[in-house]
C-alpha positions as CSV (number, residue, x, y, z in Angstrom):
1,M,16.7,-46.1,-15.5
2,S,20.0,-47.9,-15.7
3,S,21.8,-50.5,-13.1
4,T,24.5,-48.1,-13.5
5,D,23.0,-45.2,-12.2
6,P,24.4,-44.4,-8.7
7,L,21.7,-42.6,-7.8
8,R,19.1,-45.2,-8.7
9,N,16.5,-46.4,-6.4
10,L,16.8,-43.6,-3.6
11,G,14.3,-44.5,-0.7
12,V,12.3,-48.1,-0.2
13,R,12.3,-50.6,-2.7
14,L,10.7,-53.8,-1.4
15,T,11.8,-57.7,-2.6
16,S,11.0,-61.2,-1.9
17,A,13.7,-61.1,1.0
18,G,12.2,-58.0,2.3
19,G,13.1,-54.3,2.0
20,E,16.0,-52.1,1.2
21,L,16.2,-48.6,2.2
22,R,19.1,-46.1,0.0
23,V,19.7,-42.9,1.3
24,W,22.2,-40.4,-0.3
25,A,24.3,-38.4,2.4
26,E,28.3,-37.5,1.2
27,H,29.0,-36.3,4.1
28,A,27.9,-38.1,7.0
29,D,30.1,-40.7,8.9
30,A,27.2,-43.2,10.0
31,M,23.7,-43.8,9.0
32,E,21.3,-46.5,10.7
33,L,18.3,-47.3,9.8
34,C,15.3,-47.4,13.0
35,L,12.2,-50.0,12.6
36,F,9.3,-49.4,15.0
37,D,7.2,-51.2,16.8
38,D,3.8,-51.8,15.3
39,T,1.3,-50.0,18.0
40,D,4.2,-47.7,20.2
41,P,5.8,-44.8,18.7
42,N,8.8,-44.6,20.7
43,W,9.5,-48.5,20.5
44,I,13.0,-49.2,18.2
45,I,12.9,-53.1,17.9
46,K,15.6,-53.3,14.8
47,S,18.2,-51.0,14.2
48,V,20.0,-51.7,11.2
49,P,23.5,-50.5,10.6
50,M,23.8,-49.2,6.6
51,A,26.9,-49.1,4.8
52,Q,28.2,-46.3,2.2
53,D,29.3,-46.4,-1.1
54,V,31.6,-44.7,-3.5
55,H,29.1,-42.7,-4.9
56,G,28.5,-41.1,-1.2
57,V,24.6,-43.6,-0.8
58,W,24.0,-45.7,2.2
59,S,22.0,-48.8,1.8
60,G,20.3,-51.2,4.7
61,K,18.4,-53.8,4.4
62,S,15.2,-56.1,6.4
63,R,13.0,-58.5,6.4
64,T,11.0,-56.0,8.9
65,L,11.1,-53.3,6.5
66,S,7.9,-54.3,4.9
67,P,4.0,-52.8,4.0
68,G,2.6,-50.6,7.5
69,R,5.9,-50.9,8.7
70,R,7.5,-46.9,10.4
71,Y,11.2,-46.8,10.2
72,G,13.5,-43.4,10.1
73,I,17.0,-43.1,10.2
74,R,19.5,-41.7,12.6
75,V,22.6,-39.7,10.7
76,S,26.2,-38.8,12.5
77,G,28.9,-36.9,10.7
78,P,31.4,-34.7,11.4
79,A,31.3,-31.0,12.9
80,S,31.7,-28.2,10.7
81,P,29.7,-24.9,9.4
82,Q,28.3,-26.4,6.9
83,N,27.3,-29.4,8.4
84,S,24.3,-30.0,10.9
85,F,24.3,-33.6,12.0
86,H,22.1,-34.7,15.0
87,P,22.7,-38.6,15.8
88,E,19.7,-38.5,18.2
89,K,17.0,-37.6,15.9
90,I,15.1,-39.8,13.9
91,L,14.7,-37.8,10.8
92,I,12.2,-38.5,7.6
93,E,13.9,-40.1,4.7
94,P,13.4,-37.4,1.7
95,Y,11.7,-40.4,-0.7
96,S,9.4,-41.4,1.8
97,R,5.5,-42.2,0.3
98,G,4.0,-41.7,3.6
99,L,4.5,-40.2,7.1
100,V,2.8,-41.5,10.0
101,R,2.9,-38.0,12.8
102,V,3.9,-39.4,16.2
103,G,4.1,-36.0,18.5
104,A,4.7,-32.1,18.2
105,G,7.2,-31.6,15.6
106,L,8.0,-35.8,15.4
107,W,7.2,-37.6,12.4
108,Q,8.2,-41.5,10.8
109,S,8.3,-42.2,7.6
110,S,6.2,-45.7,6.6
111,V,6.4,-48.0,4.0
112,V,3.1,-48.1,1.6
113,D,1.4,-50.7,-0.4
114,D,1.1,-48.4,-3.4
115,Y,-1.0,-51.3,-5.6
116,F,-4.0,-49.1,-6.6
117,D,-6.4,-50.1,-9.8
118,W,-6.3,-47.2,-12.6
119,N,-8.8,-49.1,-14.0
120,G,-7.4,-48.0,-17.4
121,T,-8.0,-44.2,-16.7
122,A,-6.0,-42.1,-19.0
123,K,-4.7,-38.6,-18.4
124,P,-7.3,-36.3,-20.3
125,A,-4.3,-34.7,-21.9
126,T,-6.5,-31.5,-22.8
127,A,-4.6,-29.2,-25.4
128,L,-3.1,-25.9,-24.2
129,D,-5.1,-23.8,-26.0
130,H,-7.8,-25.3,-24.8
131,T,-6.9,-25.2,-21.3
132,V,-8.6,-23.0,-18.4
133,V,-7.0,-23.7,-15.0
134,Y,-9.0,-23.8,-11.6
135,E,-6.8,-22.8,-8.7
136,A,-8.8,-24.1,-5.5
137,H,-7.5,-25.6,-2.3
138,V,-8.3,-28.8,-1.1
139,R,-10.0,-28.1,2.2
140,G,-11.5,-24.6,1.4
141,L,-13.2,-25.9,-2.5
142,S,-15.8,-28.7,-0.6
143,R,-15.8,-27.7,3.2
144,L,-19.4,-25.9,3.4
145,N,-20.3,-27.7,0.5
146,P,-23.8,-29.3,1.7
147,L,-24.2,-31.4,-1.4
148,V,-21.3,-33.1,-0.4
149,P,-21.1,-36.1,2.4
150,A,-20.4,-34.0,5.8
151,A,-17.6,-36.8,6.6
152,L,-15.9,-35.8,3.1
153,R,-15.9,-31.7,2.8
154,G,-12.4,-30.5,2.8
155,T,-10.8,-33.6,2.1
156,Y,-9.5,-35.3,-1.5
157,A,-12.8,-37.4,-1.7
158,G,-14.9,-34.2,-1.3
159,L,-13.5,-32.5,-4.1
160,A,-13.8,-35.8,-6.1
161,H,-17.2,-35.9,-4.9
162,E,-19.9,-36.2,-7.7
163,S,-21.3,-32.6,-7.0
164,T,-18.0,-30.9,-6.9
165,I,-17.3,-32.2,-10.2
166,G,-20.2,-31.8,-11.6
167,Y,-19.6,-28.1,-10.8
168,L,-16.3,-27.8,-12.3
169,K,-17.9,-29.2,-15.4
170,D,-20.8,-27.1,-15.7
171,L,-18.7,-24.1,-15.4
172,G,-16.5,-25.2,-18.0
173,V,-12.6,-25.5,-17.0
174,T,-10.7,-27.9,-18.0
175,A,-7.8,-28.3,-15.3
176,V,-7.9,-28.3,-11.5
177,E,-4.9,-26.5,-9.8
178,L,-4.3,-27.5,-6.0
179,L,-2.7,-25.6,-3.8
180,P,0.1,-27.2,-2.3
181,V,-0.6,-31.3,-1.4
182,Q,2.9,-32.7,-1.0
183,A,3.0,-33.3,2.7
184,F,3.5,-29.7,5.2
185,V,3.6,-28.3,8.1
186,S,3.1,-24.4,9.7
187,E,6.4,-22.6,10.7
188,Q,7.4,-22.2,14.2
189,R,6.3,-18.6,14.5
190,L,2.7,-19.2,13.3
191,I,2.1,-22.5,15.8
192,K,3.6,-19.6,18.6
193,Q,0.7,-17.4,17.3
194,G,-1.9,-20.5,17.1
195,L,-2.8,-20.3,13.8
196,I,-1.8,-22.5,10.8
197,N,-0.1,-22.7,7.5
198,Y,-3.4,-22.8,5.5
199,W,-2.4,-22.4,2.1
200,G,0.6,-25.1,2.5
201,Y,3.6,-23.9,0.8
202,N,6.0,-25.3,3.9
203,T,6.8,-28.6,2.1
204,L,7.7,-31.7,5.1
205,N,8.6,-34.3,2.3
206,F,8.6,-34.2,-1.9
207,F,6.6,-37.4,-2.0
208,S,3.7,-38.1,0.3
209,P,0.6,-36.7,0.2
210,H,-0.7,-34.2,2.7
211,A,-2.8,-36.4,5.2
212,D,-4.9,-34.0,6.6
213,Y,-6.5,-33.7,3.5
214,A,-7.6,-37.3,3.7
215,T,-10.9,-38.7,5.1
216,Q,-10.9,-39.1,8.8
217,A,-11.3,-42.8,8.0
218,A,-8.6,-42.7,5.3
219,Q,-6.2,-40.9,8.4
220,S,-7.1,-43.7,11.0
221,A,-6.6,-46.6,8.1
222,G,-2.9,-45.2,7.8
223,P,-0.8,-43.7,4.9
224,A,-1.2,-46.3,2.2
225,A,-5.5,-45.6,2.7
226,V,-4.2,-41.5,2.4
227,L,-2.1,-42.3,-1.1
228,R,-5.4,-44.5,-2.1
229,E,-7.8,-41.7,-1.7
230,F,-5.4,-39.2,-3.1
231,K,-5.1,-41.5,-6.4
232,G,-9.1,-41.9,-6.3
233,M,-10.0,-38.5,-6.4
234,V,-7.2,-38.0,-9.3
235,K,-9.3,-41.2,-11.1
236,L,-12.5,-39.6,-10.8
237,L,-11.5,-36.2,-11.9
238,H,-9.7,-37.7,-14.7
239,E,-12.8,-40.2,-16.1
240,A,-14.8,-36.9,-15.9
241,G,-12.1,-35.5,-18.5
242,L,-10.7,-32.9,-15.7
243,E,-6.6,-32.4,-15.6
244,V,-5.1,-32.4,-11.8
245,I,-1.8,-30.2,-11.7
246,L,-0.2,-29.4,-8.2
247,D,1.4,-26.2,-6.8
248,V,4.7,-27.9,-5.4
249,V,7.0,-26.2,-3.4
250,Y,10.7,-27.5,-4.2
251,N,12.6,-24.2,-3.6
252,H,12.7,-24.3,0.2
253,T,11.4,-26.7,2.8
254,A,9.8,-26.5,6.5
255,E,13.4,-26.8,8.1
256,E,13.1,-22.8,7.7
257,G,16.4,-21.2,9.0
258,R,19.4,-22.5,10.9
259,N,18.1,-22.5,14.3
260,G,15.0,-24.0,12.5
261,P,13.3,-28.0,13.1
262,V,15.5,-30.9,11.9
263,T,13.5,-32.9,10.5
264,S,15.0,-34.1,7.4
265,L,17.5,-32.8,4.8
266,R,19.4,-30.8,7.0
267,G,20.0,-33.5,9.4
268,I,21.0,-36.0,6.4
269,D,23.5,-34.0,4.6
270,N,22.5,-29.8,5.3
271,A,26.4,-28.9,3.3
272,A,24.5,-30.5,-0.1
273,Y,20.8,-29.6,0.4
274,Y,20.8,-26.2,1.1
275,R,22.6,-23.0,-0.1
276,Q,25.4,-21.9,2.6
277,D,28.4,-19.2,2.4
278,E,31.6,-20.6,3.4
279,S,30.6,-19.5,7.2
280,G,27.8,-22.0,7.1
281,A,25.3,-18.9,6.8
282,Y,22.2,-19.8,4.7
283,I,21.4,-17.9,1.4
284,D,17.9,-17.3,1.5
285,V,16.2,-16.1,-2.0
286,T,12.8,-17.6,-1.0
287,G,12.0,-15.5,1.9
288,C,11.2,-18.7,4.3
289,G,14.4,-19.4,6.1
290,N,16.4,-21.3,3.6
291,T,17.2,-22.4,-0.3
292,V,17.4,-25.7,-1.7
293,N,20.5,-26.1,-3.6
294,F,20.4,-26.4,-7.4
295,S,23.7,-26.4,-8.2
296,H,24.1,-29.8,-6.6
297,D,23.2,-32.8,-8.7
298,V,21.2,-34.5,-5.6
299,P,18.8,-31.9,-5.0
300,K,18.2,-31.7,-8.7
301,R,17.5,-35.3,-8.6
302,L,15.4,-35.4,-6.2
303,V,12.9,-33.2,-7.4
304,L,13.1,-35.4,-11.1
305,D,12.5,-38.0,-8.8
306,S,9.6,-36.5,-7.3
307,L,7.8,-35.0,-10.0
308,R,7.8,-38.5,-11.8
309,Y,6.4,-40.4,-8.8
310,F,3.5,-37.9,-8.6
311,A,3.2,-37.9,-13.0
312,N,3.5,-41.2,-13.5
313,D,2.6,-43.3,-10.2
314,L,0.1,-40.4,-9.2
315,Q,-1.3,-39.3,-12.8
316,I,-0.8,-36.1,-12.0
317,D,-1.1,-33.7,-15.3
318,G,0.9,-31.0,-14.5
319,F,2.5,-28.8,-12.1
320,R,2.8,-25.0,-11.3
321,F,6.3,-24.4,-9.7
322,D,6.2,-22.0,-6.6
323,L,9.2,-19.4,-7.0
324,A,10.9,-21.6,-10.4
325,A,13.5,-18.9,-10.8
326,T,14.8,-20.5,-7.2
327,L,14.7,-23.5,-9.6
328,G,17.1,-21.9,-12.0
329,R,20.1,-20.0,-9.9
330,D,23.2,-21.8,-10.6
331,G,26.9,-22.5,-8.2
332,G,26.7,-18.2,-8.0
333,V,23.3,-18.0,-7.2
334,V,22.4,-16.0,-10.6
335,Y,19.3,-17.1,-12.7
336,D,20.2,-19.0,-15.6
337,R,17.1,-19.8,-18.0
338,E,18.9,-22.7,-19.2
339,H,19.9,-24.4,-15.9
340,P,20.0,-28.0,-16.5
341,L,17.3,-28.3,-13.6
342,L,15.3,-26.3,-16.0
343,T,15.8,-27.8,-19.5
344,E,15.7,-31.7,-17.8
345,I,12.3,-31.0,-16.5
346,R,11.3,-30.4,-20.1
347,D,13.4,-32.6,-21.5
348,D,12.6,-35.9,-19.5
349,P,11.0,-38.8,-21.2
350,E,9.1,-39.8,-17.7
351,L,7.5,-36.3,-17.8
352,A,6.2,-36.2,-21.5
353,G,3.4,-34.7,-21.9
354,V,3.2,-33.1,-18.4
355,K,2.1,-29.3,-18.1
356,L,4.6,-26.8,-16.7
357,I,4.0,-23.6,-14.9
358,A,6.6,-21.7,-13.0
359,E,6.0,-19.1,-11.1
360,P,9.0,-16.9,-12.4
361,W,10.2,-15.4,-9.5
362,D,11.8,-15.3,-6.1
363,V,13.0,-12.9,-3.9
364,G,16.8,-13.2,-4.5
365,Q,18.6,-10.7,-6.8
366,G,17.4,-10.4,-10.1
367,G,14.3,-12.6,-9.1
368,W,11.9,-11.4,-11.3
369,Q,11.7,-13.4,-14.4
370,T,8.7,-13.3,-16.1
371,G,9.3,-14.2,-20.2
372,N,13.0,-15.5,-19.6
373,F,11.9,-19.3,-18.9
374,P,12.8,-21.5,-21.8
375,P,10.5,-23.0,-24.3
376,G,8.3,-25.6,-23.1
377,W,7.7,-23.8,-19.8
378,T,4.0,-21.7,-19.3
379,E,4.8,-18.3,-17.0
380,W,2.3,-16.9,-14.6
381,N,2.1,-13.2,-16.3
382,D,2.1,-10.7,-13.3
383,R,2.1,-8.4,-16.2
384,Y,-0.7,-9.3,-17.7
385,R,-2.5,-9.4,-13.7
386,D,-1.0,-6.0,-13.4
387,R,-2.2,-3.9,-16.5
388,M,-5.5,-5.6,-16.9
389,R,-6.3,-4.1,-12.7
390,D,-5.0,-0.9,-14.0
391,F,-6.6,-0.5,-17.0
392,W,-10.6,-1.5,-15.6
393,L,-9.9,-0.3,-11.6
394,T,-6.7,2.4,-11.2
395,D,-7.2,4.0,-14.1
396,M,-11.0,4.4,-13.7
397,K,-10.1,5.5,-10.4
398,S,-8.1,8.0,-11.9
399,L,-10.3,9.1,-14.3
400,R,-13.1,9.9,-12.4
401,L,-11.0,11.9,-9.3
402,S,-8.7,13.7,-12.6
403,G,-10.1,13.1,-15.6
404,S,-7.1,11.9,-17.0
405,A,-6.2,8.0,-16.9
406,G,-2.6,6.7,-16.7
407,S,-2.4,5.3,-19.8
408,G,-4.6,4.6,-22.9
409,I,-5.2,1.7,-25.1
410,G,-1.9,0.1,-26.2
411,R,-0.6,-1.7,-23.0
412,F,-4.1,-3.5,-22.9
413,A,-4.7,-4.5,-26.4
414,T,-1.0,-6.5,-26.2
415,R,-1.7,-8.0,-23.7
416,V,-5.4,-9.1,-24.6
417,A,-3.3,-10.3,-27.8
418,G,-0.9,-12.5,-25.8
419,S,1.7,-10.4,-24.4
420,S,4.0,-11.1,-27.4
421,N,6.2,-8.0,-25.6
422,T,7.1,-10.4,-23.5
423,F,7.4,-14.1,-24.7
424,S,8.9,-15.1,-27.8
425,K,7.8,-15.4,-31.1
426,Q,9.4,-19.3,-30.9
427,R,6.9,-19.6,-27.1
428,G,4.0,-17.5,-28.5
429,P,0.9,-16.8,-26.8
430,L,0.4,-20.2,-24.4
431,A,3.8,-19.4,-22.3
432,S,1.3,-17.1,-21.0
433,L,-0.8,-17.8,-18.0
434,N,-2.9,-14.7,-17.4
435,F,-4.8,-14.0,-14.2
436,I,-6.7,-11.4,-12.4
437,T,-6.1,-12.8,-9.2
438,A,-4.5,-15.8,-7.5
439,H,-4.7,-17.3,-4.0
440,D,-2.5,-14.6,-3.2
441,G,-4.0,-11.1,-2.9
442,F,-7.5,-9.9,-3.1
443,T,-10.3,-11.6,-4.4
444,L,-11.5,-11.0,-7.5
445,A,-14.9,-9.2,-5.6
446,D,-12.5,-7.4,-3.1
447,L,-10.7,-5.9,-5.9
448,T,-13.6,-3.8,-6.2
449,A,-14.2,-3.4,-3.0
450,Y,-11.4,-2.1,-0.9
451,D,-8.3,0.6,-1.6
452,V,-6.2,-0.9,0.9
453,K,-5.7,-4.3,3.0
454,H,-7.3,-5.2,5.9
455,N,-5.3,-8.4,7.8
456,L,-5.5,-7.7,11.0
457,G,-6.6,-11.3,11.9
458,N,-3.1,-12.3,10.5
459,G,-1.9,-11.3,13.7
460,E,1.0,-9.1,12.3
461,S,-0.7,-5.7,12.7
462,N,-1.3,-4.8,9.2
463,R,2.2,-5.8,7.6
464,D,1.6,-8.5,5.8
465,G,0.4,-8.7,2.5
466,T,1.5,-6.7,-0.3
467,D,0.3,-2.9,-0.7
468,N,0.0,-2.9,-4.4
469,N,-3.4,-4.1,-5.1
470,S,-4.1,-2.1,-8.0
471,S,-8.0,-2.2,-6.7
472,Y,-10.7,0.5,-6.2
473,N,-13.6,0.3,-4.0
474,H,-15.6,2.7,-6.2
475,G,-16.0,5.1,-3.1
476,V,-16.9,2.8,-0.4
477,E,-14.6,1.0,1.4
478,G,-16.0,-2.7,1.8
479,P,-19.3,-3.4,2.3
480,T,-21.9,-1.2,1.2
481,R,-25.4,-1.0,0.2
482,D,-25.2,2.2,-2.4
483,V,-27.5,0.5,-5.4
484,T,-24.8,2.9,-7.6
485,I,-21.9,1.4,-6.3
486,L,-22.6,-2.0,-6.2
487,A,-24.1,-2.0,-9.7
488,T,-20.5,0.0,-10.8
489,R,-18.9,-2.8,-8.7
490,R,-20.1,-6.1,-10.0
491,K,-19.9,-4.1,-13.7
492,A,-16.2,-3.8,-13.3
493,M,-16.3,-7.7,-12.1
494,R,-17.8,-9.0,-15.6
495,N,-15.0,-6.5,-17.1
496,L,-12.3,-8.2,-15.5
497,L,-13.3,-12.1,-16.0
498,G,-14.5,-10.9,-19.7
499,T,-11.1,-9.6,-20.4
500,L,-9.2,-12.4,-18.6
501,L,-11.6,-15.3,-20.6
502,L,-11.3,-13.6,-23.9
503,S,-7.6,-12.9,-24.0
504,A,-5.1,-15.1,-25.8
505,G,-2.9,-17.5,-23.6
506,I,-4.1,-19.9,-21.1
507,P,-6.7,-18.3,-18.2
508,M,-6.6,-19.3,-14.5
509,L,-9.7,-18.7,-12.5
510,T,-9.3,-18.3,-8.8
511,A,-11.8,-20.4,-7.0
512,G,-14.9,-18.5,-6.1
513,D,-13.7,-15.2,-8.1
514,E,-16.5,-16.8,-11.1
515,F,-19.5,-15.8,-7.7
516,G,-17.9,-12.8,-6.6
517,R,-16.5,-14.9,-3.4
518,S,-14.9,-12.1,-1.0
519,Q,-12.2,-12.7,1.8
520,R,-13.4,-9.2,3.7
521,G,-10.3,-7.1,2.3
522,N,-7.7,-9.6,3.5
523,N,-5.5,-10.0,1.0
524,N,-3.1,-12.6,2.2
525,A,-5.2,-15.3,4.1
526,Y,-2.3,-18.0,4.0
527,C,-3.0,-18.7,8.2
528,Q,-7.0,-18.3,7.5
529,D,-8.7,-21.9,7.9
530,S,-11.9,-20.6,8.3
531,E,-15.1,-19.6,6.4
532,L,-13.2,-16.5,5.5
533,T,-11.1,-18.9,3.6
534,W,-13.9,-21.6,2.4
535,L,-15.7,-21.3,-0.6
536,N,-19.9,-20.5,0.9
537,W,-22.2,-22.3,-1.8
538,N,-24.9,-20.0,-0.7
539,F,-25.2,-17.8,-3.4
540,D,-27.0,-14.1,-3.5
541,D,-29.2,-13.4,-6.3
542,W,-26.1,-11.2,-8.3
543,Q,-23.9,-14.3,-7.5
544,Q,-25.7,-16.2,-9.2
545,D,-26.1,-14.0,-12.4
546,L,-22.4,-14.0,-12.0
547,H,-21.6,-17.2,-12.1
548,Q,-23.3,-17.8,-15.3
549,V,-21.6,-15.1,-17.2
550,T,-18.5,-16.7,-16.3
551,R,-20.0,-19.9,-17.7
552,R,-21.0,-17.9,-20.9
553,L,-17.4,-16.5,-21.1
554,L,-16.1,-19.7,-20.9
555,Q,-18.9,-21.4,-23.3
556,L,-17.9,-18.5,-25.8
557,R,-13.7,-19.5,-25.3
558,R,-14.4,-23.2,-26.2
559,E,-16.5,-21.8,-29.4
560,N,-14.4,-19.1,-31.0
561,P,-10.6,-20.8,-32.0
562,A,-9.7,-16.8,-32.8
563,L,-9.8,-16.3,-28.7
564,R,-7.5,-19.4,-28.3
565,P,-4.3,-18.9,-30.9
566,V,-1.5,-20.8,-30.5
567,H,1.4,-18.9,-32.0
568,F,1.9,-15.2,-32.7
569,G,0.7,-14.2,-36.1
570,R,3.4,-12.8,-38.4
571,F,2.6,-9.5,-40.3
572,G,1.5,-10.5,-44.2
573,E,1.7,-14.1,-43.6
574,T,-1.2,-16.8,-42.8
575,T,0.4,-18.4,-39.8
576,P,-1.5,-22.0,-39.3
577,N,-2.9,-22.0,-35.5
578,A,-2.4,-18.0,-34.9
579,S,-5.1,-15.3,-35.0
580,Q,-4.6,-12.7,-38.2
581,L,-5.6,-9.5,-35.9
582,D,-6.8,-5.9,-37.1
583,W,-7.2,-2.7,-34.7
584,Y,-10.0,0.2,-34.4
585,N,-10.6,3.0,-32.9
586,I,-13.9,4.7,-32.1
587,A,-14.8,5.6,-35.7
588,G,-14.1,2.2,-37.2
589,E,-10.6,3.4,-38.7
590,T,-7.3,1.6,-37.8
591,L,-5.7,2.3,-34.9
592,T,-2.8,4.1,-35.8
593,G,0.7,5.7,-34.3
594,D,0.1,7.9,-31.3
595,A,-2.9,6.8,-30.5
596,W,-1.8,3.3,-29.3
597,N,-0.1,5.4,-26.6
598,S,-2.3,8.4,-25.7
599,P,-4.0,8.2,-22.2
600,T,-6.7,9.4,-23.8
601,E,-7.6,6.6,-26.5
602,R,-9.7,4.7,-24.2
603,T,-12.1,3.0,-26.7
604,L,-10.7,0.1,-29.0
605,Q,-12.6,-2.7,-31.3
606,Y,-10.2,-5.8,-31.2
607,M,-10.8,-8.0,-34.3
608,A,-9.4,-11.3,-34.2
609,A,-9.7,-13.6,-37.4
610,S,-8.6,-17.3,-36.4
611,T,-6.2,-19.7,-38.6
612,P,-6.8,-23.2,-37.0
613,E,-5.7,-26.5,-38.3
614,H,-8.0,-28.6,-36.5
615,E,-11.2,-26.7,-36.2
616,D,-13.4,-24.5,-38.5
617,S,-12.5,-20.7,-39.2
618,N,-13.5,-18.4,-37.2
619,R,-13.8,-14.1,-36.5
620,I,-14.8,-12.3,-33.5
621,L,-15.1,-8.7,-32.4
622,L,-14.2,-7.0,-29.4
623,V,-15.5,-3.7,-28.4
624,I,-14.0,-1.7,-25.4
625,N,-15.2,1.4,-24.1
626,A,-12.9,1.8,-20.8
627,R,-14.4,5.3,-20.0
628,E,-17.5,5.6,-17.5
629,Q,-19.7,8.1,-20.4
630,D,-21.5,5.9,-22.7
631,E,-20.1,6.0,-26.7
632,I,-21.4,5.7,-29.8
633,V,-18.6,3.3,-32.0
634,T,-18.7,2.9,-35.9
635,L,-18.5,-1.0,-36.3
636,P,-15.1,-1.4,-38.4
637,A,-16.2,-2.3,-42.4
638,H,-13.9,-5.1,-43.1
639,E,-13.9,-6.9,-46.6
640,E,-14.7,-10.1,-45.0
641,V,-17.4,-9.3,-42.8
642,D,-20.6,-8.9,-43.6
643,A,-22.8,-8.9,-41.0
644,Y,-21.9,-8.8,-36.8
645,T,-23.6,-11.0,-34.2
646,L,-23.6,-9.9,-30.2
647,L,-22.9,-12.9,-28.3
648,W,-22.1,-11.2,-24.8
649,D,-22.0,-7.6,-23.3
650,S,-20.7,-6.8,-20.0
651,S,-23.0,-3.8,-19.2
652,H,-26.0,-6.4,-19.0
653,D,-26.6,-10.4,-17.4
654,D,-28.1,-11.5,-20.2
655,L,-29.0,-10.2,-23.7
656,R,-32.9,-10.8,-24.1
657,D,-33.7,-6.8,-24.7
658,L,-30.8,-5.8,-27.0
659,C,-30.6,-6.2,-30.6
660,L,-28.4,-8.7,-31.6
661,E,-27.9,-8.3,-35.7
662,H,-25.6,-5.5,-36.7
663,S,-24.1,-4.3,-39.6
664,P,-20.7,-3.1,-40.7
665,G,-20.2,0.8,-40.9
666,T,-23.2,1.1,-38.5
667,P,-23.4,2.8,-35.1
668,L,-23.6,0.6,-32.2
669,F,-24.1,2.0,-28.6
670,V,-21.7,0.9,-26.3
671,P,-22.6,1.7,-22.6
672,G,-19.8,3.3,-20.2
673,A,-16.9,1.0,-18.8
674,S,-18.1,-1.8,-20.4
675,M,-17.2,-4.3,-23.0
676,Q,-19.2,-6.2,-26.3
677,L,-18.1,-9.9,-28.1
678,M,-19.5,-10.2,-31.5
679,R,-18.7,-12.7,-33.8
680,A,-18.1,-11.5,-37.7
681,H,-19.7,-13.0,-40.2
682,G,-18.7,-13.3,-44.3
683,P,-16.5,-15.7,-46.3
684,R,-15.1,-18.0,-45.1
685,V,-11.2,-17.9,-44.1
686,P,-9.6,-20.6,-45.9
687,R,-7.5,-23.5,-43.9
688,P,-3.8,-22.6,-44.4
689,T,-1.2,-25.6,-45.1
690,P,0.2,-26.7,-41.9
691,L,3.8,-25.7,-41.6
692,A,6.4,-28.5,-42.4
């Protein structure tokens, strides 16, 4: 960082002469640093007037500003429609590495001793084509795990416990994506209802780890101990080869609308940090009351500095950006895929190698931007989610009730092969983060058991949460003892998992889907911190079976490069790290013409041959029967294939009683609503010459 950079060293910097605090506030006319007594949170032992430079940065020094010291700032300024100065309030300094709660809605910053011995532990640096993301909640993941010591359950340390890590490694995922762990608070509305924000999408500060996820011992010892526990979690996960991705919320803050709490940015420089019109009314494209103004250089810098801190000081491997379209809105509040913040995050040398995942939408005008982020970004692919749910659930319901499906095989095939109709050839299939479920919405099991949401427990008369679930209860709403319905639901889960984990792109599993976790039909459990949202580690027999299916699918993904292309193939060319694709119908003939879009075409054979640079070549065949009736499929007679070996069948929990070896051109029995994965054997596909 250049010594001439006017925004260098914001926050607290410790020197041999004490500490210096630097805070940007262009529109303020006075600022003071308040230092608090070690034991009495209300006793200011020292107040230091701060001086402003020509760049709008205020600075103040004190020997008392040292590790362990609680501090805050008071800011005053002129009254105007866009300002919101409250000189009587103690504000959180935006670059605080630690926070201490000193009362209801009252917080003080804390200087932390950030020393930590990483002991040479390096980031795993898992290649994108080998990445499998596991979305989890810090508390919910281990809160009920009997193998985790009671004092560690639901904490950073519980996530890093050997039993948790062992489970994740055995399952076969490569990265844990944590719901927000930057310090957050519950919204005022939830507090009045006696509820909390369990998910954490209401950020209080962009640098401090959320203290409530630390053990009681660390919380009692203070912010430095919380930070050490967080770093210890990252270190242990890295030692096991697991990456840590954080879900980060920079699009808005916990200060809510203009009448919300004043805790930090609003009281420091409201006119600069939040989008407003000339009257001072907030321009809200997040649905959360405020929107951070990324047409201004200082909020952009705040985000970049926060990312650098987590990526380097805390060794985080990647970030998933909540409502990322907001980060790309210009001065006219219009989304720009080349917005400086989006490109600077990608090109920042201090963030080199960090995985960047966008939730590519917000609630403002023109907010849906799936496929429209710049190269270097991966995006949550909601088109993939919706198509796969429709294909295996609502289309099947339509077939059962009316005899006709909403669509045929073409849109499904495009998604399986990497969504080339959404992402450019330059970006390729790894621009797509594929998911069937996420924290927001039905769990996998609930997709197959509920036609409508059941959110009464959220206190909003079932108005919250989406009504567009693309789910199918298979004849009974919720729990049932009907063995036929249960078997059909479980096969649907296997089909959805198989589709997700065998598709081109980066797959994301939601924690608990691998064993059929239910939230009893609640599709918006953001305010439920209870056994409804915590993972229950006492598996029924069918859950054990589903867990083993997921392990097997992840193993097959690792072992078959044809399932993990880096690039889209080009017709008539051999492209390194792309898969050569062939598509066949039920008769083993090349799928052509109107069959792609006909709603009557519900059987597909998808062959992919890998052209890897660093792995052995292989070829797979995926056979899909998306009708409830059994079918006889003729296996394709491909010139480079002389045999097929069955690797997985969604209609069976295991393959012990099945015929595993098959010949090209021979009939194959495919049960209704099922899929089979085979490895194709034949002449070795030559390894291509790497692209220049």
